[in-house]
N, C-alpha and C positions, 0 to 999 in steps of 0.2 A: 504493500500500500504506500509507504513513504517514497519508494523509488518511482512508482508510477506517477504520483503527484509531482515529484521532482522533475520528471521528464515532461509532464504536462505544462509545468511552469515555464520550462525552456521553450516549449512550442508556442506558448502565449507571447513570450518575448520576441520570437521570430516574426510573429504576426505584427507586433508593434512596430518593427523596423519599417514596415511599408506604409505607416500612417503619416501623411504629410503634416498633420496637425502637431506633430512632435518636433517640428523643425524650429520652433521659436522658444525663446526663454527670456525672462525678464532680469536675469542676473547680469551684473557688470563684471567682465573678465579683464583682469590686469595680467596679461600674458608675461610681461617682463618680470613681474614679481611672483608669478605663479599663484595668484589669489583670485578666487571667484567671490563676488560680493552679493549677498542676498539681503536687500533692504526689508524693512518691516512690511512694506506694502506687498512684497512678494508672497507673503503668507496669508493675506487677508481673506482670500476665498476659502481657506481651510479653517478659519475661526479657532486658532490655537489658544489655549488658556495659559500655558507656561512656556518657558524656554525649552523645556524637554519636549513638548509637543512640536515646537518649531524645528528642533533638531531632527526629528524623525522624518521631516519633509525635505531635508537638504539632499539633492541628488548626489548619488555616489558615496554618501557618507553613512557609516554604521558605527554607532557609539561603542567604544571599548573602554571598560572600566579600569583596565590595568589590574594590578594585584596589590592591594594595600597590605597584605600579609608579608610581602617581601620586605626584608630589612633594607634600610637606606631609602634614598629619595629617588634616585635616577631610574631604577627598574620598576618602581611602583606606579608610574604615571599612567593616566588614561589619555585619550586623544582629544580632550577638550580644554580650551583656555577660556577664562572669563576676564574680559577687559584686557586681553593680551597677556595674562599671567596664568600660569598653572596654579590650581587651588593648592594652598599650602597645607591644609589639613589632610591627614591620612585616615581619620576616623569616620569621615563621611564619604559616601559614594558620590560620583559625579551626578548620577540620576537624582539623588536627594537634593543636591545643590541646584541643579537646573529646575527642578520642580518648585523651588522656592522663588524663582525669578518670574514675575508675571510677564506675559507676552507683551503687555502694553509698555513695559519699561525697557524693551529691547529695541535698539536703534537699527542693528543689522547683525547678520551672521556672516563671517568670512570663512571660506573654505580654502585652506592654505596647502599648497602642493610643493612648496620649495622653501628651504631655509633662507633663501635670498630675501624673503619678506621680513627677516629680522626676528622671527619667532623661534622659540625652543620647540623643535619638532619631536622631541622626546622619543626618538627612534621609530616614529610612524611615518609612512609615506603620505598620509593625509591627516590633518588636524583641523578642528573647527574652533573658531574664536567668536565667542558671544560678546558683542559690544553693547553695553547698556547706555541709555541716554544720560547725558551730563547736565550740569546746571544745578542751581539751588532749589532743592525740592525735597519733599518727604513722600516716600512711597512705601507701600506695605501690602500685606496679604494676610487674611484670616481664613482658616479652613476647619471644618468639622466633618467627620466621616464616621459612619457606623455600618458594620456588617454583622450578620447573624448566621450561625451554623446550626444545622439540624440536630447536632448532638448536644445543644444547649449552651455552647460557648459563644461569646460575642467578641467583636474587635472594634472598640471605639477609638477615636483619634481626635485630638485637638492640637492645632499648631498655629503659629503666628510669626510673622517676620516684619521688620520695619527697617527702612534705610533712609538715612538723612545725608544729603550731599550738598556741599557748598564749595564750589571751586575744587581745589585739590583735596579738600577734607571730605571724608565719608565715614559714616558710622553705620554698622549693620548689626542688628540683634535678632536672634531667633530662638524660639523655644518650642518644644513639642513633647507630648505625652501620648502614648498609644500602646495598644496590645496587638501583637501578631499571633494568629493561630496557624499552626503548621498544617496545611491542608493535604499533606502527604502522609499524615498519621490520623488515626481515628479508631474505628471499631470494625472487627471482622473475626477472622479465624487464624489459628496458628497450629496447623496439624502436622503430624509426622507420619512418614511412610517408610517401610522397610525396603531393602534393595529389590525385592520382588514386587513392589508396589502395594503390598498389604498394609492396612491401617495399623499404625503403632500407637498413635495418640490422637484424640480429637479434643480441640481446645477452642473455646470462645475467648477471644483476646481483644483487649482494648488498650490503646496507648494515645490518648489525646495529649497534644503538646502545645505550648504557647509561651510567649515572652512578652513581658511588660517593660517598656523602654521609656525613660525620661532623659531629655537632652536639652542643654542650654549651650548656645554658642554666640560668639560675638567677634567683630573685627573692627579695626580703626585704621584709616589711611590718611596721610597728609604729606605735604611737601617737606623735605629735609635735606639740607646741604646740596641744593641743586638737583635733587632727585626725589624719590618717593619712598616712604617707609610704611610698611603695613604690619600690624601686630594682630594676632588672633588667638582665641582661646576656646576650649570646649570641655564640657563635663558631661559624661554619659553614664547612666546607671541602667543595667539590664538584669532582669530576674526571669530566668527560664524555669518552667515547670513541666513535668510529665507525670501523670498518674496511670499506673500500669496495673491491669487486672488479667490474671490467667485463670480461667475457669475450666479446668480439665474435667471432661465428662466420660472419657474412656482412655485407658482400661479401668481406672478407678476415679472416683470423684475427688478432686483436689482443688483447693483455692490457693493461689499464690498472688500476693499483693506487693506492688513495688512503687517507689517514688524516685524521681530524679529532680534535683534542685541545683541550679547553677546561678550564682550571683556574681556579676562582673561589674567592676567600676573602672572607668577609664578617664584620664585627664590628658589634655594636650595643649601645648602652647607653642607658638611660633612667631618668628619675625622675619621680614624680608625687606631688603633695601635694593632699589633699582635706580640707576642713573645713566644718562647718556653723556658721552664725551665725543661730540661730533658724530662720526660714523661708528663709534664704538659704544657698546652697552655693557654695563657692569651689573651683576646680580649677586647679592650676598644673602644667605639663608641660614636660619637656625631653627631646629625643631626639637621638642622634648615630649615624649609620650610615656605614660605610666599606666599599667593595667594590672589589676588584682582580681583573681578568679578564685571563688570558693565553690566547690562542687561536692555534693553528697548524694550517693545513690543507696537505696535501701530495698531489700527484698525479704519478705516474710512468708514462710510456708509452714503452717502448723506451728510448732514450737521452735522452729529453726529460723535464724535471722542472719543475713549477710549484709554488711555495710562497707561501702567503698568511699574513701575520702580522697579528693584530688585538690590540692591548694597550690596556686602558683602566683608569683609576682614577677612581672616583666617590665623592663624599661628600655627605651631607645632614645639616644641622643645623636643628632645629625647636624653637621655644619657643612656648608657648600659654598663655593665661589665659582662664578662663570663669567667669561668675557666673550662677547660676540662682536664681530666687526665685519663689514661688507664694503666692497669697492667694485662697482660695476657688476660684472657677472661672476664675481668671486665672493664667497662668504666663508668666514672661519669662526668656529666656536671651540673654546678650550676651557677646561675647568678641573677642579679637584673637589673631592667629597670625602669626608671622614665620618664614621659612625661607630658608636659603641652600643652593643646590645647585651642585656643580661637577663637570664631567666633563673629564678629559684623555684624549684618544683618539689612537692612532697606528695607521695602517694601511699595510701594504706588500705589494706583489705582485711576485714575481720569476719570470722565465721563463729557465731554464737559467742562473741566476745573474745575469741582467741585470734591473735594476729597471724596472718598467713604471709610467709616471706615472699617478697617479690624482688626480681632482679632490677637494679638501677631504680629503686623507688624514691630515693632522696638525692637530688642532683642539682648542682649549680653549674650553669653554662654561661660563659662570657666570651664575647667576640669583639675584637677590634679590627675594623676594616677601613681601608683607604683605597680610593679609586681616582685615577687621572684619565682624562679623555681629551681627544681633539677630533673635530669634524670639519672637513673641507667640502664646501659646496661650489659647484661649477655649472655654468650654463654655456656650453660650447656653441649652441645655436638657439634660435627661437623655439625650436621643437624639442630639444634635448636638454635635460638637466641631469647632473650626476652628483651624488653625495657619497663621500667615502669617509670612514672614520675608524678610530682605533681606541679601545678602552683597555686599560691595564688595572687589574685589581689584585691587591694583596690583603690577606687577612690572617689573623692568629686566633685560634679558638682554644679555650681552656675549659675543661670539665673537672669538677671535684664533687665529693660526696661519697656515694656508695662505690663509685669507680672514678679513677683519675685518668685524665687524658689531656695532652697538649699537641696540637697540630697546626702547621702553617700551610697556607694555600696561596697559590699565585696563578693568575690566568691572564691571557691576552685575548681580546674579543674584537676582531676586525669586522667591518661592515661595509657593504657597497650597495647603493640604491641608484638605479638609473630609471628615468622617466622619459618616455618618448610620446609626444603628441602626434599621432599618425594623421589626424585631421581635426577639424573643429569639434567633432563629436566623438572622437575615439582616442583612447590613450592606453599605452602599455607601461607596466611597471615591473622591473626586475629587481629582486632583492636577494643578496647573498650575505650571510652573516653567521658568526659563531656566537652561541649563547651558553652560559654556564648557570646552572641552577643554584639555589641556596639550600643549605641544610635546614630542615625544620627542627627547631630545638625540642619540640614535643616528641620527636622520634628518638631522642636520647633517654626518654623517661618511660617507665612502664605504665600501663593503664589496664584497668579491669572493667569489663562490661557484665553487670549482673543480669541484664536482659537476655544475653545469649550465653552467659556462663563461660566467656573466653577471656584470656589474658594476653595482651600484646606486650612483649618485652622491649625495653630500651636497648638501643644498639650504639655503642660508643664508636664503633669502627665505620660508621656510615660516611660515605664520600658523596660530594655533589655530582649530579649528572651533568653532562655537557653534550652539545649537539652542533652540527653544521646544518643550516637551513638554506634551501633554495626555493624561491617563490616567484611565480609569474602571474601577474594580474592583468586583465583586460577590462577596461571600463568603456561602456557605450552610453552616451548621454541621449536621453529621450525627451528633449524639451525640459519640462519640470521633473522628469523622472530619469532613471538610470538603470543599467544592468551591469553588474560587476561579476566576472568569473575569475576565480583564483585557483591555481594549482600549487601545491606545496609539498615538499619532501624534506624529511629530517633524518639524518644519520646520527644516532645517539650512542654515546659511550657512558658506561657506569649507570645503566638504567636503574632507577629507584623503584623497587617493587617489594615483594615479600620473600623472606629467607628464614631458615631455621636458626635459632640461637640456643646454645647449650648453656644451662646454668645448673651446675652440680650434676645430678642424675636426670634432670628434667630438660625437655626440649620445648622451646616456646616459639611461637610465630612472632616475627619482628619485621620492621621496615629495613631493607638493606639493598645492596647493589647486586645485580644479577648478570652483568656483562653488557654486551652491545645489542642494540636493537634498531628498529627503523619505524618511521611513521609517514604515511602518505595521506594527503587530504585534497578533496575537491570541494570548493565552496561557491555558492551562488547567492548573490544579494540583488534583489529586484525592488525598485520603487517605480510603480507604473501608474501615472494618472491616466484615466480612461476617457478624457474628453475626445480624443481622436477616434474613439470607437463609439461615439454617440452617447456617452454616459458622463455628463458634466458633474463635477463634484465627487466622483468616485475614484478612489485610489486603492490599488492592490499592492501589497508589500509581501515579499516572500524571502525567506532565508533558509538555505539548506547547506548542510555540511556532511559529506561522506568521509569517513575516516577508516583507515586500515593500518594497524600497527602489528609488528612481529618481534618476538623475543623468545629466547629459550627458557622454558620453565626449569628452575633449579631442582625441583622436587621430582618431576617425571621425565625430564629431558626432551619433552615434546615442544614443538613450536606453537605459540599462542599469541594472543593480543596482550598488550601491556595493561596491567590492572587499572581499572577506573577509566579507561579510554572508551568513549561512547562511539559505536560504529556509525550512528546517524543522529543528527540533530536537525530539527526543522520547524519552522513556523510559517503560517500562511494567514494573512490578515486583509481585511477590507474595511475601509471607512467611507462614509457618504456624508458630505457636507451640504447642508440646505440653508444657505445664508438668508434666503427669503423668509424663512420661518425661525431663524436663529437656532437651528437644530443641527446636531451632528450625532451620528450613530456609527457603530462599527462592531465587527466580530473578529476574533483571533483564534486560530486553532494551532495548538502545539502538538506536534506528532509524538507518538509513543517513543520512549527511550529505554535502553537497557545498558547497564554497566555491570562489569564483573570484577571481582577480586579473587586472586588466586593465592589464598593462604596456604601454609604448609600442610595443614590437616583439614582444610575446608575450602570448597568452591562456593562462593557467594554471588548470586545474581540478583540485582535490583532492577525491577521494571516499573515504569510509570506509564500508565495508559494515556492515550491521546486526550487532550483537554480543550474544551471550547469555552471561551469567555466572550461576553458581549456588554455593550454599554450604550446609553442614550444620554446626550448632553444638551442642555437648553440654556441659552443666555437671554434672560429677559432684558438686560441692557449690557453695556460694555463692562460693567464692574462685577456683575453677579454671574456665577456659573453654577448650575444645578446639574448634578450627574447621578444617574442610577446605573447600577452594574450588577451583573451576574457572573459568577466564576465557577469553573469546574462543572459546567452545565451537563456534561456527559457523565458525571458521577463516576469517573474512571478510578480504578483501584490502583493502589501502590502495593506491589508484590515483592516479596523477598524469598528466594529459594536458597537454602543452605544444604549442601551435600557434605555431610560430616563423616570423617574417617577417624579410627582410633589411633592412628599414627600418621606417618608421612603419606601423602596421597599416592605416591608412586610405589609404595611398599606395603599397602594394607587394603583391605576390602571395605567399601562404604558401609557405615553403620546404619545410617538413616538419612532420609531427605526431609527437611522441614520447610513447609510452605506457609508463609505469613501473608495474608491478603487483607488490607485495611482500606476502608472508605470513610471519607469525611462528608461526602454528599455535596450536592450543589449548594452554593450559598449566595446571598444577595445583600446588597447594601446601597447606600446613597452617600453623597458628599455635597456640601454647600461651601462655595468659595466666594469671598468678597475681597476685591482689591481696592486700594485707595491711593491717591496721589496721581501724578502725571508721569 
């Protein structure tokens, strides 16, 4: 089904090429700087409410969040700038920040294709810059939202933002409190079957989950020493809950009750200074983040009780300096970055009050890392631009506690990006680069799951993976729409997957390196306004990614995919704007996904059924937005199959297969939004 829809989408695109109505666009293109400018009026027919809505309509652009979990600043970037600057915070997603910006306060969106424009490209071939209106004014937004689930939980939300600007000075304040309900958990069954398919256990299972989040953030910007300084801060409190019930009705009647509680507190502060010196720009940056997590899981069966405690305290300190200069068709960016990351983690497991020994249960990990980089941008002709760069990274990691370790790492990461404008409507992009992963500090520490009864050991010998990537993309502009086809291949060394770890006489599953592997991907991104097909106001958007990875399983010796690689990801959406009635409605379908983990004594497969969402939005005037929505309208299940073995998968016979299937049901809600200011 996903593959057929994927091919149908490509066929639709082929039809679109012949539609003459796609030949016009209202964007202003600065070919010399590699920038396409989309003014506010470009989006009027689509009635966007926020900058996030506007971003979805920019031809050829697909928002990428980056990875805020990466340590440091350089590798964690998304592909969006706000007022020419990358967001300083790592605690908030780009989507969250864009949804706080009312569409009425956006002056234009710039789609940047070359570093010659003077922007930090952050390693992307395309970035978008959201430029807000300037001048002395007060702007803001208030929003209330509510959603209700059929299993009795609800998800309320209140949020507000205010921005005051006067010349170079600008103050932004925001606050929100909301509850998220995990719609991939709910109620269903968790049955077990023997190797011959016979029933071993029948179990009515429930695991509703949710998180309550409170957040305050603020920033202030003003002129200083001929440049601009910006300071920002954030406080975030998250409380996660899960209430678990196992009602076993065969072969014997047994009741198992469990709870999971996770309390996380995070603070973040940052400062940035920017200044122009003629054709040279200087950027100085400093960030500090602290996160404390307290987690307790409990399981009770009759008179027996198991309790797991995981406490961690993490901090990150970053300093960074960058210089950018350009002269004609040449641009140069160079800089240095230093970061210190520390994790103190303590894990304990008790059975009926008796401590159970765990390997690497109490660990402190500290990393000092420095990176230097230089990027050279060239435009040999009006149709060709080339960007080449080199990053050098050195780090020293020290582990103490239940096990001691000290290791030093050094890597060079070259990169080449070439962009060729074959015509006014067609562009090719070629990317060659080396990328080195980061070690996840959590993989050095043991963890226990009372839900599945498994223990994952910490692995002090873990090494980062590295890869060489080759990518070719073709973009075809379709007036206000676009089609982007991307082919990607990665040759990977030190693949991070699952390995056996020996502790005394016991063998545990752990995260570790399993040798070389490969990954190939084919991606399609379509943004297709349908005016040329006689459907004014209708836009079709599609995203599809086919992935195939191969690696050798250390337990069985067989070739298989890399753990957690999704073979297919895809979405298909349609929106219909009716400006005459101030209405906008749409539907979005996310195709089913399946991900596998190849543990040493277990094969786990997680499947999420295809899901349909829909919304209707009404604007009684320019300031009010009323929205009703329905999500998971297909009531698709979230399933997990566990094939469990008594020992290593390659040396033992399967004990049982456990199938957990949960549904949260379709859920509905509404939101009310009010903007103020100009």
